[in-house]
Jmol script that loads the backbone (N, CA, C; Angstrom):
load data "model"
ATOM      1  N   MET A   1      24.887 252.710 105.593  1.00  0.00           N
ATOM      2  CA  MET A   1      24.605 251.741 106.624  1.00  0.00           C
ATOM      3  C   MET A   1      23.197 251.230 106.430  1.00  0.00           C
ATOM      4  N   ALA A   2      22.935 250.013 106.866  1.00  0.00           N
ATOM      5  CA  ALA A   2      21.611 249.419 106.760  1.00  0.00           C
ATOM      6  C   ALA A   2      20.633 250.258 107.558  1.00  0.00           C
ATOM      7  N   SER A   3      19.369 250.046 107.305  1.00  0.00           N
ATOM      8  CA  SER A   3      18.358 250.825 108.005  1.00  0.00           C
ATOM      9  C   SER A   3      18.557 250.704 109.508  1.00  0.00           C
ATOM     10  N   GLU A   4      18.253 251.789 110.201  1.00  0.00           N
ATOM     11  CA  GLU A   4      18.444 251.812 111.650  1.00  0.00           C
ATOM     12  C   GLU A   4      17.581 250.747 112.306  1.00  0.00           C
ATOM     13  N   THR A   5      18.097 250.187 113.351  1.00  0.00           N
ATOM     14  CA  THR A   5      17.383 249.150 114.073  1.00  0.00           C
ATOM     15  C   THR A   5      16.945 249.678 115.424  1.00  0.00           C
ATOM     16  N   ARG A   6      15.899 249.088 115.926  1.00  0.00           N
ATOM     17  CA  ARG A   6      15.427 249.466 117.248  1.00  0.00           C
ATOM     18  C   ARG A   6      16.056 248.595 118.321  1.00  0.00           C
ATOM     19  N   ASP A   7      16.745 247.549 117.924  1.00  0.00           N
ATOM     20  CA  ASP A   7      17.361 246.657 118.891  1.00  0.00           C
ATOM     21  C   ASP A   7      18.616 247.308 119.455  1.00  0.00           C
ATOM     22  N   PRO A   8      18.661 247.538 120.766  1.00  0.00           N
ATOM     23  CA  PRO A   8      19.826 248.224 121.353  1.00  0.00           C
ATOM     24  C   PRO A   8      21.137 247.436 121.218  1.00  0.00           C
ATOM     25  N   LEU A   9      21.073 246.116 121.231  1.00  0.00           N
ATOM     26  CA  LEU A   9      22.288 245.322 121.082  1.00  0.00           C
ATOM     27  C   LEU A   9      22.883 245.512 119.696  1.00  0.00           C
ATOM     28  N   LEU A  10      22.064 245.404 118.658  1.00  0.00           N
ATOM     29  CA  LEU A  10      22.569 245.614 117.296  1.00  0.00           C
ATOM     30  C   LEU A  10      23.115 247.022 117.138  1.00  0.00           C
ATOM     31  N   LYS A  11      22.413 247.990 117.712  1.00  0.00           N
ATOM     32  CA  LYS A  11      22.878 249.376 117.636  1.00  0.00           C
ATOM     33  C   LYS A  11      24.261 249.500 118.274  1.00  0.00           C
ATOM     34  N   LYS A  12      24.455 248.893 119.436  1.00  0.00           N
ATOM     35  CA  LYS A  12      25.742 248.948 120.136  1.00  0.00           C
ATOM     36  C   LYS A  12      26.839 248.258 119.323  1.00  0.00           C
ATOM     37  N   LEU A  13      26.548 247.073 118.770  1.00  0.00           N
ATOM     38  CA  LEU A  13      27.537 246.350 117.971  1.00  0.00           C
ATOM     39  C   LEU A  13      27.928 247.157 116.739  1.00  0.00           C
ATOM     40  N   ARG A  14      26.954 247.783 116.108  1.00  0.00           N
ATOM     41  CA  ARG A  14      27.244 248.606 114.928  1.00  0.00           C
ATOM     42  C   ARG A  14      28.100 249.810 115.300  1.00  0.00           C
ATOM     43  N   GLU A  15      27.811 250.421 116.436  1.00  0.00           N
ATOM     44  CA  GLU A  15      28.609 251.571 116.875  1.00  0.00           C
ATOM     45  C   GLU A  15      30.068 251.168 117.091  1.00  0.00           C
ATOM     46  N   ILE A  16      30.282 250.003 117.698  1.00  0.00           N
ATOM     47  CA  ILE A  16      31.647 249.523 117.936  1.00  0.00           C
ATOM     48  C   ILE A  16      32.359 249.271 116.609  1.00  0.00           C
ATOM     49  N   ALA A  17      31.669 248.612 115.683  1.00  0.00           N
ATOM     50  CA  ALA A  17      32.272 248.312 114.380  1.00  0.00           C
ATOM     51  C   ALA A  17      32.584 249.594 113.614  1.00  0.00           C
ATOM     52  N   ILE A  18      31.674 250.541 113.635  1.00  0.00           N
ATOM     53  CA  ILE A  18      31.895 251.811 112.933  1.00  0.00           C
ATOM     54  C   ILE A  18      33.069 252.563 113.556  1.00  0.00           C
ATOM     55  N   ALA A  19      33.162 252.547 114.874  1.00  0.00           N
ATOM     56  CA  ALA A  19      34.293 253.206 115.540  1.00  0.00           C
ATOM     57  C   ALA A  19      35.610 252.563 115.101  1.00  0.00           C
ATOM     58  N   GLY A  20      35.624 251.235 114.977  1.00  0.00           N
ATOM     59  CA  GLY A  20      36.823 250.551 114.499  1.00  0.00           C
ATOM     60  C   GLY A  20      37.169 250.937 113.073  1.00  0.00           C
ATOM     61  N   LEU A  21      36.153 251.006 112.222  1.00  0.00           N
ATOM     62  CA  LEU A  21      36.376 251.427 110.832  1.00  0.00           C
ATOM     63  C   LEU A  21      36.946 252.840 110.773  1.00  0.00           C
ATOM     64  N   GLU A  22      36.360 253.734 111.556  1.00  0.00           N
ATOM     65  CA  GLU A  22      36.816 255.124 111.551  1.00  0.00           C
ATOM     66  C   GLU A  22      38.234 255.256 112.105  1.00  0.00           C
ATOM     67  N   GLU A  23      38.524 254.497 113.155  1.00  0.00           N
ATOM     68  CA  GLU A  23      39.877 254.549 113.719  1.00  0.00           C
ATOM     69  C   GLU A  23      40.892 254.014 112.716  1.00  0.00           C
ATOM     70  N   ARG A  24      40.524 252.933 112.036  1.00  0.00           N
ATOM     71  CA  ARG A  24      41.422 252.365 111.021  1.00  0.00           C
ATOM     72  C   ARG A  24      41.624 253.362 109.885  1.00  0.00           C
ATOM     73  N   ARG A  25      40.557 253.995 109.438  1.00  0.00           N
ATOM     74  CA  ARG A  25      40.670 255.006 108.379  1.00  0.00           C
ATOM     75  C   ARG A  25      41.542 256.177 108.818  1.00  0.00           C
ATOM     76  N   GLY A  26      41.456 256.510 110.098  1.00  0.00           N
ATOM     77  CA  GLY A  26      42.219 257.632 110.624  1.00  0.00           C
ATOM     78  C   GLY A  26      43.718 257.413 110.594  1.00  0.00           C
ATOM     79  N   LEU A  27      44.143 256.168 110.488  1.00  0.00           N
ATOM     80  CA  LEU A  27      45.579 255.884 110.449  1.00  0.00           C
ATOM     81  C   LEU A  27      46.248 256.481 109.222  1.00  0.00           C
ATOM     82  N   VAL A  28      45.508 256.655 108.138  1.00  0.00           N
ATOM     83  CA  VAL A  28      46.127 257.164 106.912  1.00  0.00           C
ATOM     84  C   VAL A  28      46.566 258.617 107.040  1.00  0.00           C
ATOM     85  N   VAL A  29      46.077 259.327 108.053  1.00  0.00           N
ATOM     86  CA  VAL A  29      46.520 260.709 108.227  1.00  0.00           C
ATOM     87  C   VAL A  29      47.956 260.780 108.724  1.00  0.00           C
ATOM     88  N   TYR A  30      48.447 259.672 109.254  1.00  0.00           N
ATOM     89  CA  TYR A  30      49.821 259.632 109.731  1.00  0.00           C
ATOM     90  C   TYR A  30      50.727 259.207 108.583  1.00  0.00           C
ATOM     91  N   THR A  31      50.966 260.120 107.663  1.00  0.00           N
ATOM     92  CA  THR A  31      51.713 259.798 106.453  1.00  0.00           C
ATOM     93  C   THR A  31      53.171 259.451 106.726  1.00  0.00           C
ATOM     94  N   LYS A  32      53.649 259.767 107.900  1.00  0.00           N
ATOM     95  CA  LYS A  32      55.049 259.458 108.217  1.00  0.00           C
ATOM     96  C   LYS A  32      55.211 258.015 108.700  1.00  0.00           C
ATOM     97  N   ILE A  33      54.096 257.336 108.938  1.00  0.00           N
ATOM     98  CA  ILE A  33      54.158 255.936 109.348  1.00  0.00           C
ATOM     99  C   ILE A  33      54.441 255.080 108.126  1.00  0.00           C
ATOM    100  N   GLU A  34      55.365 254.161 108.265  1.00  0.00           N
ATOM    101  CA  GLU A  34      55.658 253.249 107.157  1.00  0.00           C
ATOM    102  C   GLU A  34      54.474 252.316 106.957  1.00  0.00           C
ATOM    103  N   ALA A  35      54.335 251.811 105.747  1.00  0.00           N
ATOM    104  CA  ALA A  35      53.199 250.959 105.386  1.00  0.00           C
ATOM    105  C   ALA A  35      53.091 249.744 106.295  1.00  0.00           C
ATOM    106  N   VAL A  36      54.194 249.143 106.631  1.00  0.00           N
ATOM    107  CA  VAL A  36      54.179 247.952 107.483  1.00  0.00           C
ATOM    108  C   VAL A  36      53.633 248.295 108.862  1.00  0.00           C
ATOM    109  N   GLU A  37      54.067 249.418 109.407  1.00  0.00           N
ATOM    110  CA  GLU A  37      53.604 249.849 110.721  1.00  0.00           C
ATOM    111  C   GLU A  37      52.125 250.229 110.663  1.00  0.00           C
ATOM    112  N   MET A  38      51.706 250.905 109.602  1.00  0.00           N
ATOM    113  CA  MET A  38      50.310 251.280 109.450  1.00  0.00           C
ATOM    114  C   MET A  38      49.436 250.028 109.384  1.00  0.00           C
ATOM    115  N   ASP A  39      49.900 249.019 108.666  1.00  0.00           N
ATOM    116  CA  ASP A  39      49.162 247.767 108.558  1.00  0.00           C
ATOM    117  C   ASP A  39      49.060 247.093 109.918  1.00  0.00           C
ATOM    118  N   ARG A  40      50.151 247.082 110.664  1.00  0.00           N
ATOM    119  CA  ARG A  40      50.149 246.480 111.993  1.00  0.00           C
ATOM    120  C   ARG A  40      49.154 247.198 112.905  1.00  0.00           C
ATOM    121  N   LEU A  41      49.155 248.524 112.853  1.00  0.00           N
ATOM    122  CA  LEU A  41      48.222 249.305 113.665  1.00  0.00           C
ATOM    123  C   LEU A  41      46.773 249.049 113.248  1.00  0.00           C
ATOM    124  N   ALA A  42      46.539 248.921 111.949  1.00  0.00           N
ATOM    125  CA  ALA A  42      45.184 248.641 111.456  1.00  0.00           C
ATOM    126  C   ALA A  42      44.699 247.291 111.978  1.00  0.00           C
ATOM    127  N   ARG A  43      45.563 246.276 111.963  1.00  0.00           N
ATOM    128  CA  ARG A  43      45.156 244.959 112.475  1.00  0.00           C
ATOM    129  C   ARG A  43      44.860 245.034 113.963  1.00  0.00           C
ATOM    130  N   GLN A  44      45.631 245.848 114.693  1.00  0.00           N
ATOM    131  CA  GLN A  44      45.381 245.996 116.127  1.00  0.00           C
ATOM    132  C   GLN A  44      44.036 246.674 116.375  1.00  0.00           C
ATOM    133  N   VAL A  45      43.721 247.686 115.589  1.00  0.00           N
ATOM    134  CA  VAL A  45      42.423 248.363 115.694  1.00  0.00           C
ATOM    135  C   VAL A  45      41.300 247.363 115.434  1.00  0.00           C
ATOM    136  N   GLU A  46      41.457 246.557 114.391  1.00  0.00           N
ATOM    137  CA  GLU A  46      40.438 245.563 114.047  1.00  0.00           C
ATOM    138  C   GLU A  46      40.283 244.535 115.170  1.00  0.00           C
ATOM    139  N   GLN A  47      41.407 244.058 115.695  1.00  0.00           N
ATOM    140  CA  GLN A  47      41.365 243.071 116.780  1.00  0.00           C
ATOM    141  C   GLN A  47      40.682 243.663 118.004  1.00  0.00           C
ATOM    142  N   ASP A  48      40.997 244.903 118.334  1.00  0.00           N
ATOM    143  CA  ASP A  48      40.367 245.560 119.485  1.00  0.00           C
ATOM    144  C   ASP A  48      38.857 245.689 119.285  1.00  0.00           C
ATOM    145  N   ALA A  49      38.437 246.074 118.086  1.00  0.00           N
ATOM    146  CA  ALA A  49      37.004 246.203 117.795  1.00  0.00           C
ATOM    147  C   ALA A  49      36.327 244.842 117.897  1.00  0.00           C
ATOM    148  N   ILE A  50      36.973 243.805 117.369  1.00  0.00           N
ATOM    149  CA  ILE A  50      36.411 242.453 117.456  1.00  0.00           C
ATOM    150  C   ILE A  50      36.231 242.050 118.918  1.00  0.00           C
ATOM    151  N   GLU A  51      37.211 242.337 119.752  1.00  0.00           N
ATOM    152  CA  GLU A  51      37.115 241.962 121.164  1.00  0.00           C
ATOM    153  C   GLU A  51      36.036 242.765 121.883  1.00  0.00           C
ATOM    154  N   ARG A  52      35.862 244.041 121.528  1.00  0.00           N
ATOM    155  CA  ARG A  52      34.778 244.833 122.121  1.00  0.00           C
ATOM    156  C   ARG A  52      33.423 244.276 121.692  1.00  0.00           C
ATOM    157  N   ILE A  53      33.310 243.900 120.424  1.00  0.00           N
ATOM    158  CA  ILE A  53      32.059 243.298 119.938  1.00  0.00           C
ATOM    159  C   ILE A  53      31.811 241.982 120.668  1.00  0.00           C
ATOM    160  N   ARG A  54      32.843 241.154 120.759  1.00  0.00           N
ATOM    161  CA  ARG A  54      32.719 239.866 121.449  1.00  0.00           C
ATOM    162  C   ARG A  54      32.221 240.073 122.884  1.00  0.00           C
ATOM    163  N   GLY A  55      32.736 241.095 123.531  1.00  0.00           N
ATOM    164  CA  GLY A  55      32.348 241.386 124.911  1.00  0.00           C
ATOM    165  C   GLY A  55      30.890 241.784 125.069  1.00  0.00           C
ATOM    166  N   GLU A  56      30.285 242.253 124.010  1.00  0.00           N
ATOM    167  CA  GLU A  56      28.881 242.662 124.048  1.00  0.00           C
ATOM    168  C   GLU A  56      27.920 241.536 123.678  1.00  0.00           C
ATOM    169  N   LEU A  57      28.443 240.445 123.123  1.00  0.00           N
ATOM    170  CA  LEU A  57      27.570 239.363 122.664  1.00  0.00           C
ATOM    171  C   LEU A  57      26.973 238.625 123.853  1.00  0.00           C
ATOM    172  N   PRO A  58      25.654 238.458 123.855  1.00  0.00           N
ATOM    173  CA  PRO A  58      25.015 237.715 124.945  1.00  0.00           C
ATOM    174  C   PRO A  58      25.255 236.214 124.787  1.00  0.00           C
ATOM    175  N   GLU A  59      25.036 235.485 125.865  1.00  0.00           N
ATOM    176  CA  GLU A  59      25.183 234.028 125.839  1.00  0.00           C
ATOM    177  C   GLU A  59      24.288 233.412 124.770  1.00  0.00           C
ATOM    178  N   ALA A  60      23.050 233.875 124.719  1.00  0.00           N
ATOM    179  CA  ALA A  60      22.091 233.334 123.750  1.00  0.00           C
ATOM    180  C   ALA A  60      21.270 234.494 123.168  1.00  0.00           C
ATOM    181  N   THR A  61      20.933 234.351 121.906  1.00  0.00           N
ATOM    182  CA  THR A  61      20.128 235.368 121.248  1.00  0.00           C
ATOM    183  C   THR A  61      19.420 234.744 120.057  1.00  0.00           C
ATOM    184  N   LEU A  62      18.334 235.358 119.670  1.00  0.00           N
ATOM    185  CA  LEU A  62      17.613 234.927 118.476  1.00  0.00           C
ATOM    186  C   LEU A  62      17.770 235.936 117.346  1.00  0.00           C
ATOM    187  N   ILE A  63      18.544 236.983 117.579  1.00  0.00           N
ATOM    188  CA  ILE A  63      18.754 238.011 116.559  1.00  0.00           C
ATOM    189  C   ILE A  63      19.700 237.436 115.508  1.00  0.00           C
ATOM    190  N   PRO A  64      19.216 237.244 114.270  1.00  0.00           N
ATOM    191  CA  PRO A  64      20.030 236.573 113.244  1.00  0.00           C
ATOM    192  C   PRO A  64      21.395 237.215 113.026  1.00  0.00           C
ATOM    193  N   GLU A  65      21.470 238.532 112.994  1.00  0.00           N
ATOM    194  CA  GLU A  65      22.752 239.197 112.763  1.00  0.00           C
ATOM    195  C   GLU A  65      23.749 238.874 113.869  1.00  0.00           C
ATOM    196  N   VAL A  66      23.264 238.835 115.096  1.00  0.00           N
ATOM    197  CA  VAL A  66      24.137 238.563 116.238  1.00  0.00           C
ATOM    198  C   VAL A  66      24.597 237.102 116.216  1.00  0.00           C
ATOM    199  N   VAL A  67      23.684 236.201 115.875  1.00  0.00           N
ATOM    200  CA  VAL A  67      24.048 234.786 115.738  1.00  0.00           C
ATOM    201  C   VAL A  67      25.134 234.639 114.678  1.00  0.00           C
ATOM    202  N   ASN A  68      24.969 235.320 113.541  1.00  0.00           N
ATOM    203  CA  ASN A  68      25.956 235.245 112.461  1.00  0.00           C
ATOM    204  C   ASN A  68      27.307 235.815 112.884  1.00  0.00           C
ATOM    205  N   VAL A  69      27.289 236.913 113.625  1.00  0.00           N
ATOM    206  CA  VAL A  69      28.538 237.507 114.112  1.00  0.00           C
ATOM    207  C   VAL A  69      29.231 236.534 115.061  1.00  0.00           C
ATOM    208  N   ARG A  70      28.468 235.937 115.981  1.00  0.00           N
ATOM    209  CA  ARG A  70      29.054 234.982 116.916  1.00  0.00           C
ATOM    210  C   ARG A  70      29.693 233.813 116.158  1.00  0.00           C
ATOM    211  N   GLU A  71      28.984 233.292 115.159  1.00  0.00           N
ATOM    212  CA  GLU A  71      29.518 232.172 114.377  1.00  0.00           C
ATOM    213  C   GLU A  71      30.787 232.575 113.633  1.00  0.00           C
ATOM    214  N   ARG A  72      30.819 233.804 113.104  1.00  0.00           N
ATOM    215  CA  ARG A  72      32.011 234.252 112.375  1.00  0.00           C
ATOM    216  C   ARG A  72      33.198 234.392 113.317  1.00  0.00           C
ATOM    217  N   LEU A  73      32.961 234.883 114.524  1.00  0.00           N
ATOM    218  CA  LEU A  73      34.048 235.014 115.492  1.00  0.00           C
ATOM    219  C   LEU A  73      34.539 233.641 115.943  1.00  0.00           C
ATOM    220  N   GLU A  74      33.629 232.691 116.075  1.00  0.00           N
ATOM    221  CA  GLU A  74      34.036 231.325 116.406  1.00  0.00           C
ATOM    222  C   GLU A  74      34.883 230.731 115.280  1.00  0.00           C
ATOM    223  N   GLN A  75      34.509 231.033 114.035  1.00  0.00           N
ATOM    224  CA  GLN A  75      35.286 230.562 112.885  1.00  0.00           C
ATOM    225  C   GLN A  75      36.690 231.182 112.917  1.00  0.00           C
ATOM    226  N   MET A  76      36.756 232.475 113.214  1.00  0.00           N
ATOM    227  CA  MET A  76      38.052 233.146 113.311  1.00  0.00           C
ATOM    228  C   MET A  76      38.905 232.498 114.402  1.00  0.00           C
ATOM    229  N   ASP A  77      38.301 232.234 115.555  1.00  0.00           N
ATOM    230  CA  ASP A  77      39.035 231.605 116.656  1.00  0.00           C
ATOM    231  C   ASP A  77      39.585 230.247 116.239  1.00  0.00           C
ATOM    232  N   ALA A  78      38.774 229.478 115.524  1.00  0.00           N
ATOM    233  CA  ALA A  78      39.217 228.152 115.064  1.00  0.00           C
ATOM    234  C   ALA A  78      40.377 228.288 114.077  1.00  0.00           C
ATOM    235  N   GLN A  79      40.295 229.273 113.187  1.00  0.00           N
ATOM    236  CA  GLN A  79      41.376 229.491 112.216  1.00  0.00           C
ATOM    237  C   GLN A  79      42.663 229.892 112.931  1.00  0.00           C
ATOM    238  N   LEU A  80      42.543 230.766 113.929  1.00  0.00           N
ATOM    239  CA  LEU A  80      43.723 231.195 114.667  1.00  0.00           C
ATOM    240  C   LEU A  80      44.314 230.042 115.477  1.00  0.00           C
ATOM    241  N   ALA A  81      43.464 229.192 116.051  1.00  0.00           N
ATOM    242  CA  ALA A  81      43.950 228.034 116.799  1.00  0.00           C
ATOM    243  C   ALA A  81      44.678 227.063 115.873  1.00  0.00           C
ATOM    244  N   GLU A  82      44.118 226.865 114.686  1.00  0.00           N
ATOM    245  CA  GLU A  82      44.767 225.984 113.709  1.00  0.00           C
ATOM    246  C   GLU A  82      46.126 226.554 113.296  1.00  0.00           C
ATOM    247  N   LEU A  83      46.175 227.863 113.130  1.00  0.00           N
ATOM    248  CA  LEU A  83      47.414 228.524 112.756  1.00  0.00           C
ATOM    249  C   LEU A  83      48.475 228.345 113.846  1.00  0.00           C
ATOM    250  N   THR A  84      48.051 228.433 115.083  1.00  0.00           N
ATOM    251  CA  THR A  84      48.974 228.280 116.207  1.00  0.00           C
ATOM    252  C   THR A  84      49.599 226.895 116.210  1.00  0.00           C
ATOM    253  N   GLY A  85      48.853 225.902 115.732  1.00  0.00           N
ATOM    254  CA  GLY A  85      49.354 224.542 115.714  1.00  0.00           C
ATOM    255  C   GLY A  85      50.273 224.219 114.553  1.00  0.00           C
ATOM    256  N   LYS A  86      50.451 225.148 113.626  1.00  0.00           N
ATOM    257  CA  LYS A  86      51.314 224.878 112.468  1.00  0.00           C
ATOM    258  C   LYS A  86      52.772 224.866 112.882  1.00  0.00           C
ATOM    259  N   GLU A  87      53.488 223.894 112.335  1.00  0.00           N
ATOM    260  CA  GLU A  87      54.915 223.791 112.619  1.00  0.00           C
ATOM    261  C   GLU A  87      55.700 223.967 111.332  1.00  0.00           C
ATOM    262  N   GLY A  88      56.913 224.414 111.459  1.00  0.00           N
ATOM    263  CA  GLY A  88      57.790 224.553 110.306  1.00  0.00           C
ATOM    264  C   GLY A  88      57.472 225.751 109.436  1.00  0.00           C
ATOM    265  N   VAL A  89      56.735 226.707 109.978  1.00  0.00           N
ATOM    266  CA  VAL A  89      56.385 227.910 109.229  1.00  0.00           C
ATOM    267  C   VAL A  89      57.064 229.085 109.916  1.00  0.00           C
ATOM    268  N   SER A  90      57.625 229.975 109.135  1.00  0.00           N
ATOM    269  CA  SER A  90      58.337 231.108 109.721  1.00  0.00           C
ATOM    270  C   SER A  90      57.379 232.012 110.500  1.00  0.00           C
ATOM    271  N   GLU A  91      57.929 232.677 111.483  1.00  0.00           N
ATOM    272  CA  GLU A  91      57.146 233.598 112.309  1.00  0.00           C
ATOM    273  C   GLU A  91      56.529 234.707 111.453  1.00  0.00           C
ATOM    274  N   THR A  92      57.283 235.167 110.470  1.00  0.00           N
ATOM    275  CA  THR A  92      56.782 236.203 109.571  1.00  0.00           C
ATOM    276  C   THR A  92      55.548 235.713 108.815  1.00  0.00           C
ATOM    277  N   SER A  93      55.606 234.505 108.292  1.00  0.00           N
ATOM    278  CA  SER A  93      54.473 233.940 107.566  1.00  0.00           C
ATOM    279  C   SER A  93      53.269 233.746 108.487  1.00  0.00           C
ATOM    280  N   LEU A  94      53.528 233.277 109.699  1.00  0.00           N
ATOM    281  CA  LEU A  94      52.444 233.103 110.667  1.00  0.00           C
ATOM    282  C   LEU A  94      51.785 234.436 110.994  1.00  0.00           C
ATOM    283  N   ASN A  95      52.592 235.472 111.179  1.00  0.00           N
ATOM    284  CA  ASN A  95      52.043 236.800 111.473  1.00  0.00           C
ATOM    285  C   ASN A  95      51.207 237.329 110.318  1.00  0.00           C
ATOM    286  N   LEU A  96      51.698 237.135 109.090  1.00  0.00           N
ATOM    287  CA  LEU A  96      50.932 237.587 107.926  1.00  0.00           C
ATOM    288  C   LEU A  96      49.606 236.852 107.822  1.00  0.00           C
ATOM    289  N   GLU A  97      49.626 235.557 108.054  1.00  0.00           N
ATOM    290  CA  GLU A  97      48.392 234.783 107.981  1.00  0.00           C
ATOM    291  C   GLU A  97      47.445 235.170 109.119  1.00  0.00           C
ATOM    292  N   ARG A  98      47.974 235.386 110.309  1.00  0.00           N
ATOM    293  CA  ARG A  98      47.165 235.823 111.448  1.00  0.00           C
ATOM    294  C   ARG A  98      46.507 237.170 111.128  1.00  0.00           C
ATOM    295  N   ASP A  99      47.277 238.085 110.575  1.00  0.00           N
ATOM    296  CA  ASP A  99      46.733 239.388 110.194  1.00  0.00           C
ATOM    297  C   ASP A  99      45.612 239.244 109.175  1.00  0.00           C
ATOM    298  N   ASP A 100      45.800 238.347 108.209  1.00  0.00           N
ATOM    299  CA  ASP A 100      44.783 238.134 107.173  1.00  0.00           C
ATOM    300  C   ASP A 100      43.502 237.573 107.783  1.00  0.00           C
ATOM    301  N   ILE A 101      43.631 236.653 108.716  1.00  0.00           N
ATOM    302  CA  ILE A 101      42.463 236.062 109.374  1.00  0.00           C
ATOM    303  C   ILE A 101      41.690 237.139 110.132  1.00  0.00           C
ATOM    304  N   VAL A 102      42.390 237.975 110.874  1.00  0.00           N
ATOM    305  CA  VAL A 102      41.744 239.039 111.647  1.00  0.00           C
ATOM    306  C   VAL A 102      41.091 240.055 110.710  1.00  0.00           C
ATOM    307  N   TRP A 103      41.811 240.460 109.666  1.00  0.00           N
ATOM    308  CA  TRP A 103      41.269 241.432 108.715  1.00  0.00           C
ATOM    309  C   TRP A 103      39.984 240.916 108.077  1.00  0.00           C
ATOM    310  N   ARG A 104      40.017 239.674 107.593  1.00  0.00           N
ATOM    311  CA  ARG A 104      38.829 239.092 106.952  1.00  0.00           C
ATOM    312  C   ARG A 104      37.667 238.985 107.931  1.00  0.00           C
ATOM    313  N   ALA A 105      37.944 238.566 109.141  1.00  0.00           N
ATOM    314  CA  ALA A 105      36.887 238.439 110.146  1.00  0.00           C
ATOM    315  C   ALA A 105      36.254 239.803 110.426  1.00  0.00           C
ATOM    316  N   PHE A 106      37.087 240.823 110.594  1.00  0.00           N
ATOM    317  CA  PHE A 106      36.563 242.155 110.866  1.00  0.00           C
ATOM    318  C   PHE A 106      35.688 242.638 109.719  1.00  0.00           C
ATOM    319  N   GLU A 107      36.174 242.489 108.504  1.00  0.00           N
ATOM    320  CA  GLU A 107      35.397 242.922 107.336  1.00  0.00           C
ATOM    321  C   GLU A 107      34.064 242.179 107.251  1.00  0.00           C
ATOM    322  N   GLU A 108      34.078 240.894 107.542  1.00  0.00           N
ATOM    323  CA  GLU A 108      32.840 240.118 107.475  1.00  0.00           C
ATOM    324  C   GLU A 108      31.889 240.476 108.614  1.00  0.00           C
ATOM    325  N   VAL A 109      32.406 240.759 109.798  1.00  0.00           N
ATOM    326  CA  VAL A 109      31.559 241.183 110.893  1.00  0.00           C
ATOM    327  C   VAL A 109      30.895 242.505 110.542  1.00  0.00           C
ATOM    328  N   VAL A 110      31.650 243.417 109.985  1.00  0.00           N
ATOM    329  CA  VAL A 110      31.081 244.703 109.560  1.00  0.00           C
ATOM    330  C   VAL A 110      29.937 244.462 108.584  1.00  0.00           C
ATOM    331  N   TYR A 111      30.171 243.587 107.616  1.00  0.00           N
ATOM    332  CA  TYR A 111      29.143 243.247 106.631  1.00  0.00           C
ATOM    333  C   TYR A 111      27.927 242.600 107.296  1.00  0.00           C
ATOM    334  N   LEU A 112      28.164 241.642 108.185  1.00  0.00           N
ATOM    335  CA  LEU A 112      27.078 240.946 108.863  1.00  0.00           C
ATOM    336  C   LEU A 112      26.223 241.890 109.704  1.00  0.00           C
ATOM    337  N   LEU A 113      26.837 242.963 110.176  1.00  0.00           N
ATOM    338  CA  LEU A 113      26.089 243.948 110.955  1.00  0.00           C
ATOM    339  C   LEU A 113      25.360 244.949 110.065  1.00  0.00           C
ATOM    340  N   GLY A 114      25.489 244.794 108.760  1.00  0.00           N
ATOM    341  CA  GLY A 114      24.758 245.658 107.845  1.00  0.00           C
ATOM    342  C   GLY A 114      25.395 247.011 107.608  1.00  0.00           C
ATOM    343  N   ILE A 115      26.685 247.112 107.852  1.00  0.00           N
ATOM    344  CA  ILE A 115      27.381 248.381 107.659  1.00  0.00           C
ATOM    345  C   ILE A 115      28.006 248.362 106.270  1.00  0.00           C
ATOM    346  N   GLU A 116      27.723 249.406 105.521  1.00  0.00           N
ATOM    347  CA  GLU A 116      28.239 249.473 104.137  1.00  0.00           C
ATOM    348  C   GLU A 116      29.425 250.397 104.055  1.00  0.00           C
TER     349      GLU A 116
END
end "model"
wireframe off; spacefill off
backbone 0.3
color backbone group
């Protein structure tokens, strides 16, 4: 992880992201879960962590990492909204693309928060 910060907001956001990473990693201990179900659970863990992080973001901040996280979440929201507007695409394809958007956003938020 990046060097410890004295900013309590960054510390809180990092704790939430790390908890999401650990919970997602913990899914592999359930070897009886089929891969599809494990993937679905992992996306849910990521989505929950993203929403907890979003809930901690202040209206305005000058902390570059927090600004970057907010912008990435806004980008994710725009991608999901665009996906919702697609017509003529199977529900399965939409779900796979939605999962990919959430997964990428979570991974990038983790990176933006300096977690290795």
